[in-house]
PDB file of N, CA, C and O in Angstrom:
ATOM      1  N   UNK A   1     -27.232  10.337 -24.775  1.00  0.00           N
ATOM      2  CA  UNK A   1     -28.269  10.044 -25.737  1.00  0.00           C
ATOM      3  C   UNK A   1     -27.852   8.962 -26.729  1.00  0.00           C
ATOM      4  O   UNK A   1     -28.670   8.508 -27.529  1.00  0.00           O
ATOM      5  N   UNK A   2     -26.609   8.551 -26.684  1.00  0.00           N
ATOM      6  CA  UNK A   2     -26.194   7.520 -27.630  1.00  0.00           C
ATOM      7  C   UNK A   2     -26.986   6.247 -27.401  1.00  0.00           C
ATOM      8  O   UNK A   2     -27.495   5.646 -28.347  1.00  0.00           O
ATOM      9  N   UNK A   3     -27.091   5.838 -26.155  1.00  0.00           N
ATOM     10  CA  UNK A   3     -27.773   4.585 -25.862  1.00  0.00           C
ATOM     11  C   UNK A   3     -29.286   4.774 -25.772  1.00  0.00           C
ATOM     12  O   UNK A   3     -30.031   3.804 -25.912  1.00  0.00           O
ATOM     13  N   UNK A   4     -29.750   5.986 -25.544  1.00  0.00           N
ATOM     14  CA  UNK A   4     -31.181   6.253 -25.478  1.00  0.00           C
ATOM     15  C   UNK A   4     -31.814   6.315 -26.858  1.00  0.00           C
ATOM     16  O   UNK A   4     -33.028   6.159 -26.984  1.00  0.00           O
ATOM     17  N   UNK A   5     -31.015   6.541 -27.898  1.00  0.00           N
ATOM     18  CA  UNK A   5     -31.551   6.655 -29.254  1.00  0.00           C
ATOM     19  C   UNK A   5     -32.210   5.376 -29.737  1.00  0.00           C
ATOM     20  O   UNK A   5     -33.081   5.421 -30.606  1.00  0.00           O
ATOM     21  N   UNK A   6     -31.814   4.248 -29.197  1.00  0.00           N
ATOM     22  CA  UNK A   6     -32.380   2.977 -29.628  1.00  0.00           C
ATOM     23  C   UNK A   6     -33.777   2.750 -29.045  1.00  0.00           C
ATOM     24  O   UNK A   6     -34.572   1.999 -29.611  1.00  0.00           O
ATOM     25  N   UNK A   7     -34.076   3.392 -27.923  1.00  0.00           N
ATOM     26  CA  UNK A   7     -35.392   3.218 -27.306  1.00  0.00           C
ATOM     27  C   UNK A   7     -36.293   4.365 -27.745  1.00  0.00           C
ATOM     28  O   UNK A   7     -36.090   5.514 -27.351  1.00  0.00           O
ATOM     29  N   UNK A   8     -37.275   4.046 -28.553  1.00  0.00           N
ATOM     30  CA  UNK A   8     -38.126   5.055 -29.180  1.00  0.00           C
ATOM     31  C   UNK A   8     -38.929   5.834 -28.140  1.00  0.00           C
ATOM     32  O   UNK A   8     -39.027   7.058 -28.233  1.00  0.00           O
ATOM     33  N   UNK A   9     -39.491   5.161 -27.175  1.00  0.00           N
ATOM     34  CA  UNK A   9     -40.336   5.832 -26.182  1.00  0.00           C
ATOM     35  C   UNK A   9     -39.523   6.812 -25.328  1.00  0.00           C
ATOM     36  O   UNK A   9     -39.976   7.925 -25.061  1.00  0.00           O
ATOM     37  N   UNK A  10     -38.344   6.407 -24.907  1.00  0.00           N
ATOM     38  CA  UNK A  10     -37.495   7.300 -24.108  1.00  0.00           C
ATOM     39  C   UNK A  10     -37.055   8.498 -24.938  1.00  0.00           C
ATOM     40  O   UNK A  10     -37.006   9.620 -24.433  1.00  0.00           O
ATOM     41  N   UNK A  11     -36.739   8.268 -26.194  1.00  0.00           N
ATOM     42  CA  UNK A  11     -36.335   9.352 -27.084  1.00  0.00           C
ATOM     43  C   UNK A  11     -37.496  10.337 -27.295  1.00  0.00           C
ATOM     44  O   UNK A  11     -37.283  11.549 -27.282  1.00  0.00           O
ATOM     45  N   UNK A  12     -38.700   9.835 -27.487  1.00  0.00           N
ATOM     46  CA  UNK A  12     -39.875  10.690 -27.703  1.00  0.00           C
ATOM     47  C   UNK A  12     -40.152  11.533 -26.461  1.00  0.00           C
ATOM     48  O   UNK A  12     -40.464  12.718 -26.575  1.00  0.00           O
ATOM     49  N   UNK A  13     -40.039  10.929 -25.274  1.00  0.00           N
ATOM     50  CA  UNK A  13     -40.285  11.675 -24.035  1.00  0.00           C
ATOM     51  C   UNK A  13     -39.230  12.749 -23.806  1.00  0.00           C
ATOM     52  O   UNK A  13     -39.552  13.861 -23.386  1.00  0.00           O
ATOM     53  N   UNK A  14     -37.975  12.419 -24.081  1.00  0.00           N
ATOM     54  CA  UNK A  14     -36.896  13.385 -23.877  1.00  0.00           C
ATOM     55  C   UNK A  14     -37.054  14.582 -24.806  1.00  0.00           C
ATOM     56  O   UNK A  14     -37.007  15.727 -24.358  1.00  0.00           O
ATOM     57  N   UNK A  15     -37.240  14.323 -26.091  1.00  0.00           N
ATOM     58  CA  UNK A  15     -37.394  15.417 -27.047  1.00  0.00           C
ATOM     59  C   UNK A  15     -38.709  16.156 -26.848  1.00  0.00           C
ATOM     60  O   UNK A  15     -38.767  17.367 -27.066  1.00  0.00           O
ATOM     61  N   UNK A  16     -39.755  15.469 -26.446  1.00  0.00           N
ATOM     62  CA  UNK A  16     -41.032  16.119 -26.164  1.00  0.00           C
ATOM     63  C   UNK A  16     -40.935  17.063 -24.977  1.00  0.00           C
ATOM     64  O   UNK A  16     -41.573  18.116 -24.962  1.00  0.00           O
ATOM     65  N   UNK A  17     -40.147  16.694 -23.995  1.00  0.00           N
ATOM     66  CA  UNK A  17     -39.941  17.555 -22.832  1.00  0.00           C
ATOM     67  C   UNK A  17     -39.150  18.808 -23.218  1.00  0.00           C
ATOM     68  O   UNK A  17     -39.418  19.897 -22.712  1.00  0.00           O
ATOM     69  N   UNK A  18     -38.187  18.647 -24.105  1.00  0.00           N
ATOM     70  CA  UNK A  18     -37.353  19.777 -24.504  1.00  0.00           C
ATOM     71  C   UNK A  18     -38.047  20.706 -25.497  1.00  0.00           C
ATOM     72  O   UNK A  18     -37.941  21.927 -25.375  1.00  0.00           O
ATOM     73  N   UNK A  19     -38.755  20.145 -26.479  1.00  0.00           N
ATOM     74  CA  UNK A  19     -39.276  20.944 -27.585  1.00  0.00           C
ATOM     75  C   UNK A  19     -40.800  20.972 -27.682  1.00  0.00           C
ATOM     76  O   UNK A  19     -41.343  21.696 -28.518  1.00  0.00           O
ATOM     77  N   UNK A  20     -41.490  20.219 -26.866  1.00  0.00           N
ATOM     78  CA  UNK A  20     -42.947  20.189 -26.919  1.00  0.00           C
ATOM     79  C   UNK A  20     -43.441  19.091 -27.853  1.00  0.00           C
ATOM     80  O   UNK A  20     -42.697  18.586 -28.693  1.00  0.00           O
ATOM     81  N   UNK A  21     -44.709  18.734 -27.688  1.00  0.00           N
ATOM     82  CA  UNK A  21     -45.304  17.677 -28.501  1.00  0.00           C
ATOM     83  C   UNK A  21     -46.345  18.259 -29.442  1.00  0.00           C
ATOM     84  O   UNK A  21     -46.988  19.265 -29.142  1.00  0.00           O
ATOM     85  N   UNK A  22     -46.499  17.600 -30.590  1.00  0.00           N
ATOM     86  CA  UNK A  22     -47.456  17.993 -31.604  1.00  0.00           C
ATOM     87  C   UNK A  22     -48.313  16.774 -31.933  1.00  0.00           C
ATOM     88  O   UNK A  22     -47.780  15.687 -32.155  1.00  0.00           O
ATOM     89  N   UNK A  23     -49.619  16.943 -31.967  1.00  0.00           N
ATOM     90  CA  UNK A  23     -50.518  15.820 -32.244  1.00  0.00           C
ATOM     91  C   UNK A  23     -50.775  15.700 -33.741  1.00  0.00           C
ATOM     92  O   UNK A  23     -50.985  16.692 -34.439  1.00  0.00           O
ATOM     93  N   UNK A  24     -50.751  14.460 -34.210  1.00  0.00           N
ATOM     94  CA  UNK A  24     -51.100  14.139 -35.593  1.00  0.00           C
ATOM     95  C   UNK A  24     -51.940  12.871 -35.542  1.00  0.00           C
ATOM     96  O   UNK A  24     -51.408  11.761 -35.522  1.00  0.00           O
ATOM     97  N   UNK A  25     -53.250  13.047 -35.521  1.00  0.00           N
ATOM     98  CA  UNK A  25     -54.144  11.907 -35.383  1.00  0.00           C
ATOM     99  C   UNK A  25     -54.117  11.407 -33.955  1.00  0.00           C
ATOM    100  O   UNK A  25     -54.352  12.173 -33.021  1.00  0.00           O
ATOM    101  N   UNK A  26     -53.833  10.133 -33.779  1.00  0.00           N
ATOM    102  CA  UNK A  26     -53.788   9.556 -32.438  1.00  0.00           C
ATOM    103  C   UNK A  26     -52.359   9.474 -31.883  1.00  0.00           C
ATOM    104  O   UNK A  26     -52.151   8.952 -30.788  1.00  0.00           O
ATOM    105  N   UNK A  27     -51.379   9.987 -32.632  1.00  0.00           N
ATOM    106  CA  UNK A  27     -49.983   9.948 -32.210  1.00  0.00           C
ATOM    107  C   UNK A  27     -49.493  11.349 -31.844  1.00  0.00           C
ATOM    108  O   UNK A  27     -49.988  12.348 -32.366  1.00  0.00           O
ATOM    109  N   UNK A  28     -48.528  11.406 -30.952  1.00  0.00           N
ATOM    110  CA  UNK A  28     -47.885  12.668 -30.594  1.00  0.00           C
ATOM    111  C   UNK A  28     -46.421  12.603 -31.005  1.00  0.00           C
ATOM    112  O   UNK A  28     -45.727  11.623 -30.735  1.00  0.00           O
ATOM    113  N   UNK A  29     -45.962  13.668 -31.665  1.00  0.00           N
ATOM    114  CA  UNK A  29     -44.592  13.752 -32.130  1.00  0.00           C
ATOM    115  C   UNK A  29     -43.923  14.976 -31.520  1.00  0.00           C
ATOM    116  O   UNK A  29     -44.580  15.981 -31.245  1.00  0.00           O
ATOM    117  N   UNK A  30     -42.626  14.886 -31.311  1.00  0.00           N
ATOM    118  CA  UNK A  30     -41.870  16.022 -30.794  1.00  0.00           C
ATOM    119  C   UNK A  30     -41.663  17.031 -31.920  1.00  0.00           C
ATOM    120  O   UNK A  30     -41.380  16.655 -33.058  1.00  0.00           O
ATOM    121  N   UNK A  31     -41.807  18.316 -31.593  1.00  0.00           N
ATOM    122  CA  UNK A  31     -41.595  19.385 -32.572  1.00  0.00           C
ATOM    123  C   UNK A  31     -40.113  19.735 -32.590  1.00  0.00           C
ATOM    124  O   UNK A  31     -39.690  20.686 -31.932  1.00  0.00           O
ATOM    125  N   UNK A  32     -39.334  18.982 -33.328  1.00  0.00           N
ATOM    126  CA  UNK A  32     -37.896  19.177 -33.393  1.00  0.00           C
ATOM    127  C   UNK A  32     -37.557  19.741 -34.768  1.00  0.00           C
ATOM    128  O   UNK A  32     -37.982  19.201 -35.789  1.00  0.00           O
ATOM    129  N   UNK A  33     -36.790  20.825 -34.789  1.00  0.00           N
ATOM    130  CA  UNK A  33     -36.416  21.419 -36.069  1.00  0.00           C
ATOM    131  C   UNK A  33     -35.387  20.530 -36.774  1.00  0.00           C
ATOM    132  O   UNK A  33     -34.679  19.764 -36.119  1.00  0.00           O
ATOM    133  N   UNK A  34     -35.302  20.628 -38.090  1.00  0.00           N
ATOM    134  CA  UNK A  34     -34.313  19.826 -38.820  1.00  0.00           C
ATOM    135  C   UNK A  34     -32.873  20.122 -38.400  1.00  0.00           C
ATOM    136  O   UNK A  34     -32.025  19.230 -38.430  1.00  0.00           O
ATOM    137  N   UNK A  35     -32.592  21.360 -38.012  1.00  0.00           N
ATOM    138  CA  UNK A  35     -31.240  21.701 -37.560  1.00  0.00           C
ATOM    139  C   UNK A  35     -30.873  20.930 -36.298  1.00  0.00           C
ATOM    140  O   UNK A  35     -29.768  20.400 -36.179  1.00  0.00           O
ATOM    141  N   UNK A  36     -31.808  20.874 -35.363  1.00  0.00           N
ATOM    142  CA  UNK A  36     -31.551  20.163 -34.106  1.00  0.00           C
ATOM    143  C   UNK A  36     -31.395  18.673 -34.366  1.00  0.00           C
ATOM    144  O   UNK A  36     -30.525  18.028 -33.782  1.00  0.00           O
ATOM    145  N   UNK A  37     -32.221  18.132 -35.228  1.00  0.00           N
ATOM    146  CA  UNK A  37     -32.141  16.710 -35.557  1.00  0.00           C
ATOM    147  C   UNK A  37     -30.814  16.372 -36.222  1.00  0.00           C
ATOM    148  O   UNK A  37     -30.198  15.357 -35.897  1.00  0.00           O
ATOM    149  N   UNK A  38     -30.369  17.215 -37.152  1.00  0.00           N
ATOM    150  CA  UNK A  38     -29.097  16.993 -37.827  1.00  0.00           C
ATOM    151  C   UNK A  38     -27.927  17.119 -36.853  1.00  0.00           C
ATOM    152  O   UNK A  38     -27.004  16.304 -36.876  1.00  0.00           O
ATOM    153  N   UNK A  39     -27.968  18.138 -36.002  1.00  0.00           N
ATOM    154  CA  UNK A  39     -26.898  18.322 -35.018  1.00  0.00           C
ATOM    155  C   UNK A  39     -26.839  17.138 -34.053  1.00  0.00           C
ATOM    156  O   UNK A  39     -25.750  16.703 -33.679  1.00  0.00           O
ATOM    157  N   UNK A  40     -27.983  16.617 -33.651  1.00  0.00           N
ATOM    158  CA  UNK A  40     -28.024  15.473 -32.751  1.00  0.00           C
ATOM    159  C   UNK A  40     -27.444  14.228 -33.414  1.00  0.00           C
ATOM    160  O   UNK A  40     -26.715  13.465 -32.780  1.00  0.00           O
ATOM    161  N   UNK A  41     -27.766  14.022 -34.684  1.00  0.00           N
ATOM    162  CA  UNK A  41     -27.234  12.877 -35.403  1.00  0.00           C
ATOM    163  C   UNK A  41     -25.722  12.980 -35.557  1.00  0.00           C
ATOM    164  O   UNK A  41     -25.002  12.004 -35.344  1.00  0.00           O
ATOM    165  N   UNK A  42     -25.241  14.169 -35.929  1.00  0.00           N
ATOM    166  CA  UNK A  42     -23.800  14.361 -36.085  1.00  0.00           C
ATOM    167  C   UNK A  42     -23.068  14.197 -34.753  1.00  0.00           C
ATOM    168  O   UNK A  42     -21.974  13.634 -34.708  1.00  0.00           O
ATOM    169  N   UNK A  43     -23.668  14.685 -33.679  1.00  0.00           N
ATOM    170  CA  UNK A  43     -23.040  14.544 -32.367  1.00  0.00           C
ATOM    171  C   UNK A  43     -22.985  13.079 -31.943  1.00  0.00           C
ATOM    172  O   UNK A  43     -21.994  12.637 -31.362  1.00  0.00           O
ATOM    173  N   UNK A  44     -24.039  12.327 -32.230  1.00  0.00           N
ATOM    174  CA  UNK A  44     -24.043  10.901 -31.892  1.00  0.00           C
ATOM    175  C   UNK A  44     -22.976  10.145 -32.673  1.00  0.00           C
ATOM    176  O   UNK A  44     -22.289   9.287 -32.119  1.00  0.00           O
ATOM    177  N   UNK A  45     -22.835  10.461 -33.959  1.00  0.00           N
ATOM    178  CA  UNK A  45     -21.804   9.804 -34.764  1.00  0.00           C
ATOM    179  C   UNK A  45     -20.404  10.169 -34.271  1.00  0.00           C
ATOM    180  O   UNK A  45     -19.540   9.300 -34.156  1.00  0.00           O
ATOM    181  N   UNK A  46     -20.178  11.438 -33.983  1.00  0.00           N
ATOM    182  CA  UNK A  46     -18.866  11.872 -33.485  1.00  0.00           C
ATOM    183  C   UNK A  46     -18.564  11.234 -32.134  1.00  0.00           C
ATOM    184  O   UNK A  46     -17.426  10.840 -31.879  1.00  0.00           O
ATOM    185  N   UNK A  47     -19.557  11.128 -31.274  1.00  0.00           N
ATOM    186  CA  UNK A  47     -19.355  10.494 -29.969  1.00  0.00           C
ATOM    187  C   UNK A  47     -18.988   9.023 -30.122  1.00  0.00           C
ATOM    188  O   UNK A  47     -18.110   8.517 -29.423  1.00  0.00           O
ATOM    189  N   UNK A  48     -19.657   8.349 -31.031  1.00  0.00           N
ATOM    190  CA  UNK A  48     -19.340   6.944 -31.275  1.00  0.00           C
ATOM    191  C   UNK A  48     -17.927   6.751 -31.778  1.00  0.00           C
ATOM    192  O   UNK A  48     -17.235   5.824 -31.356  1.00  0.00           O
ATOM    193  N   UNK A  49     -17.487   7.626 -32.684  1.00  0.00           N
ATOM    194  CA  UNK A  49     -16.120   7.549 -33.207  1.00  0.00           C
ATOM    195  C   UNK A  49     -15.110   7.821 -32.094  1.00  0.00           C
ATOM    196  O   UNK A  49     -14.110   7.113 -31.981  1.00  0.00           O
ATOM    197  N   UNK A  50     -15.362   8.839 -31.274  1.00  0.00           N
ATOM    198  CA  UNK A  50     -14.431   9.159 -30.191  1.00  0.00           C
ATOM    199  C   UNK A  50     -14.374   8.057 -29.136  1.00  0.00           C
ATOM    200  O   UNK A  50     -13.300   7.777 -28.604  1.00  0.00           O
ATOM    201  N   UNK A  51     -15.489   7.436 -28.827  1.00  0.00           N
ATOM    202  CA  UNK A  51     -15.485   6.313 -27.883  1.00  0.00           C
ATOM    203  C   UNK A  51     -14.683   5.146 -28.451  1.00  0.00           C
ATOM    204  O   UNK A  51     -13.914   4.509 -27.732  1.00  0.00           O
ATOM    205  N   UNK A  52     -14.865   4.867 -29.750  1.00  0.00           N
ATOM    206  CA  UNK A  52     -14.103   3.800 -30.396  1.00  0.00           C
ATOM    207  C   UNK A  52     -12.607   4.090 -30.345  1.00  0.00           C
ATOM    208  O   UNK A  52     -11.814   3.204 -30.024  1.00  0.00           O
ATOM    209  N   UNK A  53     -12.216   5.327 -30.660  1.00  0.00           N
ATOM    210  CA  UNK A  53     -10.803   5.689 -30.637  1.00  0.00           C
ATOM    211  C   UNK A  53     -10.228   5.613 -29.224  1.00  0.00           C
ATOM    212  O   UNK A  53      -9.083   5.198 -29.044  1.00  0.00           O
ATOM    213  N   UNK A  54     -11.008   6.008 -28.227  1.00  0.00           N
ATOM    214  CA  UNK A  54     -10.562   5.904 -26.837  1.00  0.00           C
ATOM    215  C   UNK A  54     -10.319   4.441 -26.460  1.00  0.00           C
ATOM    216  O   UNK A  54      -9.298   4.120 -25.852  1.00  0.00           O
ATOM    217  N   UNK A  55     -11.243   3.565 -26.813  1.00  0.00           N
ATOM    218  CA  UNK A  55     -11.069   2.144 -26.499  1.00  0.00           C
ATOM    219  C   UNK A  55      -9.882   1.547 -27.244  1.00  0.00           C
ATOM    220  O   UNK A  55      -9.162   0.711 -26.697  1.00  0.00           O
ATOM    221  N   UNK A  56      -9.675   1.966 -28.474  1.00  0.00           N
ATOM    222  CA  UNK A  56      -8.525   1.501 -29.244  1.00  0.00           C
ATOM    223  C   UNK A  56      -7.217   1.969 -28.597  1.00  0.00           C
ATOM    224  O   UNK A  56      -6.254   1.204 -28.529  1.00  0.00           O
ATOM    225  N   UNK A  57      -7.176   3.206 -28.126  1.00  0.00           N
ATOM    226  CA  UNK A  57      -5.993   3.729 -27.444  1.00  0.00           C
ATOM    227  C   UNK A  57      -5.738   2.975 -26.143  1.00  0.00           C
ATOM    228  O   UNK A  57      -4.590   2.671 -25.817  1.00  0.00           O
ATOM    229  N   UNK A  58      -6.795   2.674 -25.401  1.00  0.00           N
ATOM    230  CA  UNK A  58      -6.632   1.914 -24.155  1.00  0.00           C
ATOM    231  C   UNK A  58      -6.088   0.513 -24.443  1.00  0.00           C
ATOM    232  O   UNK A  58      -5.232   0.013 -23.713  1.00  0.00           O
ATOM    233  N   UNK A  59      -6.585  -0.113 -25.504  1.00  0.00           N
ATOM    234  CA  UNK A  59      -6.103  -1.446 -25.867  1.00  0.00           C
ATOM    235  C   UNK A  59      -4.618  -1.399 -26.219  1.00  0.00           C
ATOM    236  O   UNK A  59      -3.845  -2.263 -25.803  1.00  0.00           O
ATOM    237  N   UNK A  60      -4.228  -0.386 -26.988  1.00  0.00           N
ATOM    238  CA  UNK A  60      -2.819  -0.278 -27.377  1.00  0.00           C
ATOM    239  C   UNK A  60      -1.942   0.083 -26.173  1.00  0.00           C
ATOM    240  O   UNK A  60      -0.805  -0.379 -26.079  1.00  0.00           O
ATOM    241  N   UNK A  61      -2.453   0.891 -25.267  1.00  0.00           N
ATOM    242  CA  UNK A  61      -1.691   1.248 -24.071  1.00  0.00           C
ATOM    243  C   UNK A  61      -1.457   0.018 -23.192  1.00  0.00           C
ATOM    244  O   UNK A  61      -0.355  -0.176 -22.678  1.00  0.00           O
ATOM    245  N   UNK A  62      -2.474  -0.801 -23.021  1.00  0.00           N
ATOM    246  CA  UNK A  62      -2.338  -1.974 -22.163  1.00  0.00           C
ATOM    247  C   UNK A  62      -1.509  -3.071 -22.838  1.00  0.00           C
ATOM    248  O   UNK A  62      -0.933  -3.916 -22.153  1.00  0.00           O
ATOM    249  N   UNK A  63      -1.445  -3.065 -24.140  1.00  0.00           N
ATOM    250  CA  UNK A  63      -0.679  -4.073 -24.841  1.00  0.00           C
ATOM    251  C   UNK A  63       0.830  -3.831 -24.712  1.00  0.00           C
ATOM    252  O   UNK A  63       1.613  -4.777 -24.786  1.00  0.00           O
ATOM    253  N   UNK A  64       1.237  -2.590 -24.521  1.00  0.00           N
ATOM    254  CA  UNK A  64       2.657  -2.247 -24.429  1.00  0.00           C
ATOM    255  C   UNK A  64       3.315  -2.827 -23.198  1.00  0.00           C
ATOM    256  O   UNK A  64       4.507  -3.131 -23.237  1.00  0.00           O
ATOM    257  N   UNK A  65       2.600  -2.989 -22.126  1.00  0.00           N
ATOM    258  CA  UNK A  65       3.200  -3.443 -20.876  1.00  0.00           C
ATOM    259  C   UNK A  65       3.323  -4.930 -20.808  1.00  0.00           C
ATOM    260  O   UNK A  65       3.811  -5.465 -19.813  1.00  0.00           O
TER     261      UNK A  65
END
């Protein structure tokens, strides 16, 4: 979901499939609780940090040889 978060339509379809859709006028929104939204944001940030650290470790590992 890290790379899917940038595409609004894909994100809406994914969350709508998991949690259902709610209509507000002519738009449909996913019924996502604040807890789920917060957990998703924290997981995305943690994943980004871990990917960065992994790439940094790979760079340092390859530099030693």
